[in-house]
C-alpha positions as a printed NumPy array, in Angstrom:
array([[  0.025,   0.019,  -0.128],
       [  1.06 ,   3.393,  -0.814],
       [  2.331,   5.234,   2.031],
       [  0.316,   8.452,   1.948],
       [ -3.003,   6.561,   1.813],
       [ -1.928,   4.123,   4.533],
       [ -1.14 ,   7.347,   6.894],
       [ -4.663,   8.416,   6.194],
       [ -6.196,   5.295,   6.938],
       [ -3.896,   4.902,  10.027],
       [ -4.715,   8.397,  11.283],
       [ -8.603,   7.716,  10.396],
       [ -8.618,   4.469,  12.289],
       [ -7.024,   6.346,  15.175],
       [ -9.569,   9.202,  15.34 ],
       [-11.901,   6.585,  14.993],
       [-11.134,   5.783,  18.58 ],
       [-11.059,   8.83 ,  19.969],
       [ -7.438,   9.843,  19.549],
       [ -6.482,  13.303,  18.37 ],
       [ -4.421,  13.903,  15.173],
       [ -1.29 ,  15.608,  16.525],
       [  2.179,  16.202,  14.954],
       [  3.96 ,  13.353,  17.381],
       [  1.031,  10.593,  16.583],
       [  1.524,  11.588,  12.529],
       [  5.476,  11.447,  12.798],
       [  5.048,   8.429,  14.676],
       [  3.001,   6.53 ,  12.413],
       [  5.075,   8.052,   9.513],
       [  8.016,   6.668,  10.838],
       [  6.404,   2.92 ,  11.201],
       [  5.319,   2.74 ,   8.333],
       [  8.865,   3.788,   6.657],
       [ 10.79 ,   1.479,   9.115],
       [ 11.759,  -2.13 ,   7.446],
       [ 11.314,  -3.859,  11.387],
       [ 10.265,  -3.497,  14.391],
       [ 11.45 ,  -0.401,  15.957],
       [ 12.056,  -0.081,  20.142],
       [ 10.617,   3.146,  22.149],
       [ 14.783,   4.199,  21.831],
       [ 14.912,   3.904,  18.66 ],
       [ 11.206,   5.621,  17.634],
       [ 11.835,   8.911,  19.698],
       [ 15.76 ,   9.388,  19.11 ],
       [ 14.699,   8.709,  15.179],
       [ 15.029,  11.946,  12.799],
       [ 10.872,  12.917,  12.392],
       [ 10.46 ,  12.411,  16.217],
       [ 13.248,  13.263,  17.65 ],
       [ 12.193,  17.496,  17.407],
       [  8.575,  16.626,  17.478],
       [  8.281,  15.399,  21.11 ],
       [ 10.24 ,  13.755,  24.488],
       [ 10.362,  10.206,  24.925],
       [  7.539,  10.12 ,  27.599],
       [  5.481,  11.417,  24.308],
       [  5.997,   8.931,  22.378],
       [  6.105,   5.992,  24.963],
       [  2.26 ,   7.3  ,  25.518],
       [  1.462,   7.258,  22.137],
       [  2.866,   3.438,  21.859],
       [  1.171,   2.531,  25.033],
       [ -2.323,   3.981,  23.32 ],
       [ -1.996,   2.711,  19.862],
       [ -1.082,  -0.508,  21.326],
       [ -4.398,  -0.344,  23.259],
       [ -6.47 ,   0.39 ,  20.078],
       [ -5.028,  -2.387,  18.035],
       [ -2.953,   0.121,  15.691],
       [  0.489,  -1.432,  16.745],
       [  1.712,  -4.707,  18.144],
       [  4.098,  -4.922,  20.669],
       [  6.813,  -7.498,  20.543],
       [  9.292,  -9.256,  22.363],
       [ 10.573, -10.918,  25.856],
       [  9.321,  -9.156,  28.705],
       [ 12.513,  -8.391,  30.242],
       [ 14.026,  -7.05 ,  27.541],
       [ 12.971,  -3.693,  25.424],
       [ 10.059,  -3.902,  23.413],
       [  9.566,  -3.274,  19.886],
       [  6.954,  -1.992,  17.823],
       [  4.849,  -3.079,  14.19 ],
       [  2.124,  -1.694,  12.855],
       [ -1.289,  -3.652,  12.184],
       [ -2.268,  -3.129,   8.679],
       [ -5.322,  -4.81 ,   7.917],
       [ -4.541,  -7.418,   5.404],
       [ -0.886,  -7.564,   5.549],
       [ -0.077, -10.173,   7.96 ],
       [  3.704, -10.977,   9.293],
       [  5.228, -13.31 ,  11.62 ],
       [  8.67 , -13.089,  13.784],
       [ 11.497, -14.826,  15.042],
       [ 12.348, -13.822,  18.465],
       [ 16.228, -14.442,  19.998],
       [ 16.249, -15.172,  23.637],
       [ 19.816, -14.529,  24.287],
       [ 20.269, -10.631,  22.465],
       [ 16.405, -10.359,  21.998],
       [ 16.548,  -9.624,  18.29 ],
       [ 13.799,  -9.717,  16.057],
       [ 13.038, -11.025,  12.562],
       [ 10.531, -11.08 ,  10.393],
       [  9.706, -14.998,   9.109],
       [ 10.183, -15.134,   5.525],
       [  7.838, -18.207,   4.714],
       [  4.615, -18.603,   4.653],
       [  2.166, -18.821,   7.737],
       [  0.821, -22.455,   8.951],
       [ -1.738, -20.849,  11.101],
       [ -3.834, -19.27 ,   8.087],
       [ -5.817, -22.466,   7.233],
       [ -6.439, -23.015,  11.089],
       [ -7.622, -19.484,  10.636],
       [-10.327, -20.304,   8.785],
       [-11.229, -23.044,  10.206],
       [-11.868, -21.969,  13.345],
       [-13.574, -18.632,  11.711],
       [-16.263, -21.522,   9.918],
       [-16.648, -23.576,  12.935],
       [-17.184, -20.77 ,  15.807],
       [-18.823, -18.095,  14.04 ],
       [-16.138, -15.295,  15.149],
       [-15.738, -12.535,  13.173],
       [-12.494, -10.391,  11.981],
       [-10.227, -13.233,  13.218],
       [ -6.238, -12.781,  13.87 ],
       [ -3.788, -14.232,  15.415],
       [  0.108, -13.074,  15.848],
       [  3.079, -15.307,  16.034],
       [  6.22 , -15.502,  17.427],
       [  8.698, -18.117,  17.301],
       [ 11.703, -18.047,  20.235],
       [ 15.305, -19.455,  19.866],
       [ 18.267, -18.843,  19.445],
       [ 19.782, -16.486,  16.704],
       [ 22.869, -17.987,  14.551],
       [ 25.256, -15.245,  16.032],
       [ 24.352, -15.878,  19.616],
       [ 24.191, -19.919,  18.827],
       [ 28.003, -19.154,  17.602],
       [ 28.588, -17.261,  20.703],
       [ 27.573, -19.85 ,  22.917],
       [ 29.391, -22.643,  21.754]])
């Protein structure tokens, strides 16, 4: 989806839940749309777009609100820094998370859960069913370091 229509759609989704459109919100969404991977609070608050717009506390509050209303997804291990990524209807991404260093990378393989999701929808009558899949393990760099 092209960036400008996606940003407009995200802002419309935010406003539909009562979230005000602010420059900080808009710049946070643009930063996440343009990112090629999930980002941490620190990375977001120090990004070129947000560094001049707002402080780290404002970014944190926005991330919490956006997570609560289903615009973004929080990833990662609870004892490590959280990563944030957009939830875009119609686009799905699963992730590998290293239990040693906390790195996160998208899985480059078809999702095995889509068929199960369809079956569950048919059998239960649930609407707008979705899933979030994360695999945990030791990345190759950490495995070599630990060997």
